C-alpha positions as CSV (number, residue, x, y, z in Angstrom):
1,M,-191.9,115.1,78.6
2,G,-191.8,113.3,75.3
3,R,-192.5,116.5,73.4
4,N,-189.6,118.4,75.1
5,R,-187.2,115.5,74.2
6,Y,-188.4,115.7,70.6
7,T,-187.9,119.4,70.4
8,K,-184.4,119.1,71.8
9,D,-183.5,116.4,69.3
10,M,-184.8,118.6,66.4
11,A,-182.7,121.5,67.7
12,R,-179.6,119.4,67.8
13,K,-180.2,118.1,64.2
14,S,-180.8,121.7,63.0
15,I,-177.5,122.8,64.5
16,T,-175.7,119.8,63.1
17,N,-177.1,120.5,59.6
18,R,-176.2,124.1,59.8
19,A,-172.7,123.3,60.8
20,A,-172.4,120.8,58.0
21,L,-173.6,123.4,55.5
22,I,-171.1,126.0,56.8
23,A,-168.3,123.4,56.6
24,V,-169.2,122.5,53.0
25,T,-169.5,126.1,52.0
26,S,-166.1,126.9,53.6
27,A,-164.5,124.0,51.9
28,F,-165.9,125.1,48.5
29,I,-164.6,128.6,49.0
30,I,-161.2,127.5,50.2
31,G,-161.0,125.0,47.3
32,M,-161.9,127.8,44.8
33,F,-159.1,130.0,46.0
34,A,-156.6,127.2,46.1
35,T,-157.5,126.4,42.5
36,L,-156.9,130.0,41.5
37,A,-153.5,129.9,43.3
38,I,-152.2,126.9,41.4
39,R,-153.8,127.7,38.0
40,P,-151.3,127.5,35.2
41,V,-149.6,130.6,33.9
42,N,-151.5,130.4,30.6
43,P,-155.2,130.0,31.5
44,T,-157.9,129.9,28.9
45,A,-159.1,133.3,30.0
46,V,-157.2,136.4,31.3
47,M,-158.3,139.7,32.9
48,T,-157.1,142.5,30.7
49,A,-155.4,145.5,32.4
50,D,-157.2,148.2,30.4
51,N,-160.9,147.4,31.0
52,G,-161.0,144.5,33.5
53,Q,-163.0,142.3,31.1
54,A,-162.0,138.7,30.5
55,A,-160.5,137.9,27.1
56,Q,-160.6,134.4,25.8
57,V,-157.2,133.0,24.8
58,R,-157.7,131.7,21.3
59,L,-154.1,130.9,20.5
60,N,-151.6,129.8,23.1
61,W,-148.5,128.7,21.2
62,R,-145.1,127.4,22.2
63,V,-142.6,129.2,20.0
64,P,-138.9,128.2,19.9
65,I,-136.6,130.9,18.8
66,V,-133.2,130.7,17.1
67,F,-131.4,133.2,19.3
68,P,-131.6,133.6,23.1
69,R,-134.0,136.3,24.3
70,T,-131.1,138.1,26.1
71,M,-129.1,138.5,22.8
72,P,-129.2,142.2,21.7
73,V,-131.3,142.9,18.7
74,L,-131.6,139.4,17.3
75,G,-133.1,137.9,20.5
76,E,-135.1,141.0,21.4
77,N,-137.1,141.0,18.2
78,P,-139.2,137.9,18.8
79,V,-139.9,139.2,22.4
80,Y,-141.2,142.5,20.8
81,L,-143.3,140.4,18.4
82,A,-144.9,138.3,21.2
83,N,-145.6,141.4,23.3
84,M,-147.2,143.4,20.5
85,I,-149.4,140.5,19.3
86,E,-150.6,139.8,22.8
87,Q,-151.4,143.5,23.4
88,A,-153.0,144.0,20.0
89,S,-155.2,140.9,20.5
90,N,-156.3,142.0,24.0
91,G,-154.5,139.0,25.5
92,S,-156.2,136.4,23.2
93,I,-153.1,135.4,21.3
94,K,-150.0,134.3,23.2
95,F,-146.6,133.3,22.0
96,N,-144.7,131.6,24.7
97,L,-141.0,131.9,23.7
98,F,-138.4,129.2,24.3
99,D,-134.6,129.8,23.9
100,P,-132.5,127.6,21.7
101,G,-132.3,124.0,23.0
102,E,-135.2,124.3,25.4
103,I,-137.7,122.6,23.2
104,A,-135.9,122.6,19.8
105,P,-132.3,122.9,18.7
106,A,-131.3,126.2,17.1
107,F,-130.7,124.5,13.7
108,A,-133.9,122.3,13.7
109,I,-136.7,124.8,14.4
110,T,-138.4,124.3,11.0
111,D,-138.3,120.5,11.5
112,A,-140.1,120.9,14.9
113,V,-142.8,123.1,13.3
114,R,-143.1,120.9,10.2
115,D,-143.7,117.8,12.3
116,G,-146.2,119.5,14.6
117,K,-144.1,119.3,17.7
118,V,-144.7,123.1,18.1
119,P,-147.2,125.3,16.2
120,A,-144.6,127.9,15.2
121,G,-141.0,129.0,15.5
122,Y,-138.9,132.1,14.9
123,T,-135.7,131.4,12.9
124,W,-133.1,132.2,10.2
125,L,-134.1,130.1,7.2
126,G,-130.5,129.8,6.0
127,Y,-130.1,127.0,8.5
128,D,-132.3,124.9,6.2
129,Q,-129.6,124.9,3.5
130,G,-128.8,121.2,4.0
131,K,-132.4,120.1,3.1
132,I,-133.7,123.1,1.2
133,P,-130.8,124.3,-1.0
134,S,-132.5,127.6,-2.0
135,S,-133.3,128.7,1.5
136,P,-130.2,130.9,1.9
137,L,-131.6,133.1,-0.9
138,I,-134.5,133.9,1.4
139,S,-132.2,134.8,4.4
140,A,-128.9,136.2,3.2
141,V,-127.2,136.4,-0.2
142,P,-123.5,137.3,-0.7
143,F,-123.2,140.7,-2.4
144,G,-127.0,140.7,-2.6
145,M,-129.8,143.2,-1.8
146,E,-129.8,145.8,0.9
147,P,-132.4,145.5,3.6
148,W,-135.1,147.8,2.2
149,E,-134.4,146.3,-1.3
150,Y,-135.2,142.9,0.1
151,S,-138.4,144.2,1.7
152,A,-139.4,145.6,-1.7
153,W,-138.7,142.3,-3.4
154,W,-140.6,140.4,-0.7
155,Y,-143.8,142.6,-0.6
156,E,-143.9,143.9,-4.2
157,A,-142.0,141.7,-6.5
158,G,-143.0,138.1,-5.8
159,G,-140.6,137.2,-3.0
160,R,-143.3,136.3,-0.6
161,E,-145.1,134.0,-3.1
162,L,-141.9,132.3,-4.1
163,T,-141.0,131.6,-0.5
164,E,-144.5,130.3,0.4
165,N,-144.3,128.0,-2.7
166,L,-140.9,126.8,-1.6
167,Y,-142.0,125.8,1.9
168,V,-145.5,124.5,1.2
169,E,-144.2,121.0,0.5
170,H,-142.5,121.1,3.9
171,N,-145.8,121.8,5.6
172,L,-144.8,125.4,6.6
173,M,-146.1,128.9,6.2
174,P,-143.2,131.4,6.3
175,L,-143.8,135.0,7.4
176,Y,-141.2,137.7,7.0
177,C,-140.7,138.8,10.6
178,G,-137.3,140.4,11.1
179,M,-134.6,142.3,9.3
180,T,-131.1,143.6,10.2
181,G,-128.5,145.2,8.0
182,P,-125.1,143.9,7.1
183,E,-123.2,141.7,9.5
184,T,-119.5,142.2,10.1
185,A,-117.2,140.3,7.7
186,G,-115.7,138.5,10.7
187,W,-113.4,138.5,13.7
188,F,-109.8,137.5,13.1
189,R,-106.7,137.0,15.2
190,E,-104.5,138.3,12.4
191,R,-104.9,140.9,9.6
192,I,-106.4,139.8,6.3
193,E,-104.7,141.5,3.5
194,T,-104.5,139.0,0.6
195,L,-106.2,135.8,-0.6
196,E,-103.3,133.8,0.9
197,D,-104.4,135.0,4.4
198,V,-107.7,133.2,3.9
199,Q,-106.2,129.9,2.7
200,G,-106.1,127.2,5.5
201,L,-108.0,129.5,7.9
202,K,-110.3,127.6,10.2
203,I,-113.5,129.8,10.4
204,R,-117.1,129.5,11.5
205,F,-119.2,130.7,8.6
206,A,-122.9,130.3,7.7
207,G,-125.0,130.2,4.5
208,L,-123.8,130.8,1.0
209,G,-120.9,133.0,2.2
210,G,-119.5,129.9,3.8
211,K,-119.3,128.2,0.4
212,V,-117.6,131.2,-1.1
213,I,-114.9,131.5,1.5
214,E,-114.4,127.7,1.5
215,R,-113.8,127.9,-2.3
216,L,-111.0,130.3,-1.6
217,G,-109.3,127.8,0.6
218,A,-110.7,128.3,4.1
219,S,-111.8,125.4,6.3
220,V,-115.4,126.2,7.2
221,T,-117.4,124.9,10.1
222,M,-120.9,125.7,11.4
223,I,-121.4,126.3,15.2
224,P,-124.4,127.7,17.0
225,G,-123.9,131.2,18.3
226,G,-123.7,130.1,21.9
227,E,-120.7,127.8,21.2
228,I,-118.6,130.1,19.1
229,F,-116.6,131.9,21.8
230,Q,-115.5,128.7,23.4
231,A,-114.3,127.3,20.0
232,L,-112.5,130.6,19.3
233,E,-110.9,130.8,22.7
234,K,-109.7,127.2,22.6
235,G,-108.3,127.5,19.1
236,A,-110.7,125.1,17.5
237,I,-111.3,127.9,15.0
238,D,-109.1,130.8,14.0
239,A,-111.9,133.3,13.1
240,T,-115.6,133.6,13.0
241,E,-118.5,135.6,11.5
242,F,-121.8,135.7,13.3
243,A,-123.8,138.9,13.5
244,L,-123.8,142.6,14.2
245,P,-121.0,144.3,16.2
246,I,-123.2,144.7,19.3
247,V,-124.2,141.0,19.2
248,D,-120.6,139.8,18.5
249,Q,-119.2,141.9,21.3
250,S,-121.8,140.6,23.8
251,L,-120.6,137.1,23.0
252,G,-117.0,138.1,23.8
253,F,-115.4,137.6,20.4
254,N,-113.4,140.8,20.9
255,R,-111.6,139.2,23.9
256,V,-109.9,136.7,21.5
257,A,-109.9,138.2,18.0
258,K,-108.8,141.8,17.8
259,F,-109.4,142.5,14.1
260,N,-113.1,143.0,13.1
261,Y,-113.5,143.3,9.3
262,Y,-116.0,145.1,7.1
263,P,-118.1,145.3,4.9
264,G,-120.4,142.3,5.5
265,W,-120.2,141.1,1.9
266,H,-121.7,137.7,2.7
267,Q,-124.9,139.2,4.3
268,P,-125.8,142.7,3.2
269,F,-129.3,141.8,4.6
270,T,-130.2,139.3,7.3
271,A,-133.9,138.3,7.1
272,S,-135.7,136.3,9.9
273,H,-139.0,134.5,9.6
274,L,-141.8,133.2,11.7
275,V,-142.6,129.8,10.4
276,V,-146.1,128.3,11.2
277,N,-147.2,124.8,10.7
278,L,-149.3,125.0,7.5
279,G,-152.2,122.9,8.8
280,I,-152.5,125.1,11.9
281,W,-152.1,128.3,9.8
282,Q,-154.9,127.3,7.5
283,Q,-157.2,126.7,10.5
284,L,-156.8,130.2,11.7
285,S,-159.4,132.9,11.1
286,N,-158.6,135.6,8.6
287,A,-158.6,138.0,11.5
288,D,-156.0,136.0,13.4
289,Q,-153.8,135.5,10.3
290,S,-153.9,139.2,9.6
291,L,-153.0,140.2,13.2
292,I,-150.0,137.9,13.2
293,E,-148.9,139.2,9.8
294,L,-149.3,142.8,11.0
295,G,-147.2,142.0,14.1
296,C,-144.5,140.6,11.8
297,T,-144.5,143.6,9.6
298,A,-144.1,145.9,12.6
299,A,-141.3,143.6,13.9
300,V,-139.4,144.0,10.5
301,T,-139.5,147.8,10.8
302,R,-138.6,147.9,14.5
303,N,-135.8,145.3,14.1
304,L,-134.0,147.2,11.4
305,A,-134.4,150.5,13.2
306,Q,-132.9,149.1,16.3
307,A,-130.1,147.3,14.5
308,E,-129.1,150.4,12.6
309,A,-129.2,152.6,15.7
310,L,-126.9,150.7,18.0
311,Q,-123.8,149.8,15.9
312,G,-122.1,153.1,15.7
313,D,-121.4,153.5,19.4
314,V,-120.1,150.0,19.6
315,I,-117.5,150.5,16.8
316,A,-116.6,153.9,18.2
317,G,-115.6,152.2,21.5
318,F,-113.4,149.6,19.8
319,A,-110.2,151.5,20.5
320,D,-110.9,151.4,24.2
321,I,-110.9,147.6,24.2
322,G,-108.0,147.1,21.9
323,V,-110.1,146.1,18.8
324,S,-109.4,147.4,15.3
325,A,-112.2,147.9,12.8
326,E,-110.7,147.1,9.4
327,I,-111.9,147.2,5.8
328,L,-111.2,144.3,3.5
329,P,-108.9,145.1,0.6
330,E,-110.8,145.8,-2.6
331,P,-108.9,143.1,-4.6
332,L,-110.1,140.5,-2.1
333,L,-113.7,141.8,-2.2
334,R,-113.6,141.6,-6.0
335,E,-112.4,138.0,-5.9
336,L,-115.1,137.2,-3.3
337,N,-117.7,138.7,-5.5
338,R,-116.5,136.8,-8.6
339,V,-116.6,133.5,-6.7
340,A,-120.0,134.3,-5.1
341,N,-121.5,134.7,-8.6
342,E,-119.9,131.5,-9.7
343,I,-121.4,129.6,-6.8
344,L,-124.8,131.1,-7.2
345,D,-124.9,130.1,-10.9
346,Q,-123.7,126.6,-10.0
347,E,-126.3,126.2,-7.3
348,A,-129.0,127.4,-9.7
349,A,-127.9,124.8,-12.2
350,K,-128.5,122.0,-9.6
351,D,-131.8,123.1,-8.2
352,A,-134.9,124.5,-10.0
353,D,-136.2,126.4,-6.9
354,F,-132.8,128.0,-6.5
355,A,-132.8,129.0,-10.1
356,E,-136.3,130.5,-10.0
357,I,-135.7,132.5,-6.9
358,L,-132.3,133.7,-8.0
359,A,-133.7,134.8,-11.4
360,S,-136.4,136.8,-9.6
361,Q,-134.0,138.5,-7.3
362,R,-131.6,139.4,-10.2
363,A,-134.5,140.7,-12.3
364,F,-135.7,142.9,-9.5
365,R,-132.3,144.2,-8.7
366,K,-131.8,145.2,-12.3
367,S,-135.1,147.1,-12.3
368,Y,-134.5,148.6,-8.9
369,A,-131.0,149.8,-10.0
370,E,-132.7,152.4,-12.3
371,W,-134.0,154.1,-9.2
372,K,-131.3,153.3,-6.7
373,S,-128.4,154.5,-8.9
374,R,-130.1,157.9,-9.4
375,A,-132.2,158.7,-6.4
376,Y,-129.7,158.3,-3.5
377,L,-126.7,160.4,-2.8
378,P,-123.3,158.7,-3.1
379,R,-122.2,156.9,0.1
380,D,-119.1,159.1,0.3
381,F,-120.9,162.4,-0.5
């Protein structure tokens, strides 16, 4: 009798222990799947699509960009860069892009990178003009080099080294990472035929070109791209320059200002850069540095190709939307050129870095002209 009771008690305990084990195991499995479900978007390891093997994420950077990702050409280039680097690294290097204002203002990206708030940013260095006077020479120079000419100077004639030396004291490593051709000379409500038409004009203008047109009597202001249309529509400004025709039209400038002028004398080239916190850059392996630089070089080529390919159809469609593509009178261009050289010389006299970079660019242009003036067909051939 006692033995039967003992056997029954042991059976009950065995069932209880088995149930507990099943419950614990079930809870573990459920918990594991729940953890997978709520895991952050950027885990430390990802499954690659091509071979199913896990790739360790070595770099997972927050990268503010100077133009919205939806902006044609200008905003698309950092997206291309991020995608190519992630694919080339097998998912181990991720650039998480943030539009202007999300984690850094458009005009303060280099500040955020310098201070270590973010590891890197994609920007137009001309916006640093207030604190680094020579920065516009790296981004856009009135009556300056053409796009491929700038690339030649950057890669082969000391441009890269000069820019790195300029930014090292600001704790930044600049990488040439985007290029577009000339911008339009601006969008105006009225025709521009003489110097008098510029005087008193309230206009949004960036970089050294802004100093030039201000010297000729215009009232110049700086406004981020996303705020220009509203200022133009409400009459806070009379005219504006910003970017390429496809970009400007996407922002609606054509709805207010019907005269779009050319050539883009103030920005024959527009260079963009990826700036990386110097301390972070120096900690990267040579392989990771090389991969990021390779991505930027590809982005330069692709950015220029896209920019050149898309403008013709936009201009061809101007007549259908009541916009007139105009050419600035040559006497006005000559005066703008004269004033631009005057301002460049004055800025060089005030800042040693400006003087050094300007001298380098002028020396290269003089040498390059021996080839450029002979090798290419005339533009009107």
